[in-house]
C-alpha positions, 0 to 999 in steps of 0.5 A: 403054241400056234398050230402053224408054229408046231407044223413048222417045227415038225417040218424043220426036224423032218428037213434036217433028218432028210438032209442028213440021210440024203447027204450021208447015203447019196455021196458025191466027192466034195459035194453035198447037193442034197443039203442045198436041195433041202435048203430050198425046200425049207425056204419055201415051206418053213421060211428063213429062220426055220430053214437056217435051223434045219441046215444047222441041225443037218450040219451038226449031225453030219459033224457029230455022226460022220466026222464031217468038218465045220464045212458041213455047217458053214456050207449050209446055213448062209444059203438056207437063210438067204434062200428063205429071205429072198423067197419071203420077199419076192414070193418066187421059187427062183428067188429061193434058188438064187438065194441058195446059190449066192448064200452058199456058193459065194458067202459060205465059201468066203466065210469058210476060208478063215475057219479052215485055216485057223481051226484045221490049219489048212494051207489054202491059197486064196479066200476064193478057194471054196467057191469052185466047189460050193457053186456047182454043188449049190446049183445042182441041189437048188435046181433039183429042188426047183424041179420038185417045187414046179412039179408039185405046183403043176400037180396042184399039190403045193398050195395044199401042202403049204396050207397055213404055213404061207410066209407072210 
């Protein structure tokens, strides 16, 4: 196994764990901004596929250990993947932020609607029901991640942290 792959796997596990802990102990009603914070960081450090895996693992832990609904998974995976994909293509932190907000705030919100009706039997009024909840949460978490990434870059630490994991 290549050294960079092992590093990405370890970071993915750390991101998933950190996402679970932060989402569990720092709680905002109807929001999980730290999941989105982790998604953007994972997009930059490990890319779209490992970022997706970190989001999936975090959501599954939240469901299994905290009794969260399927929204814990659906509300994270699309933003994590799109964030990593846009960052890979454009190589700008803003691309990761936009990917997270669109992926979670719009795509995840729309995908969640039928699942919440079919699986949980909720009587939701519109396919756009979750958008007003998901967009502010994803914007808050993504903005926090952007601040951390810019601070790391300004301190000239980011390149050292990324090392040989640069997304090609």
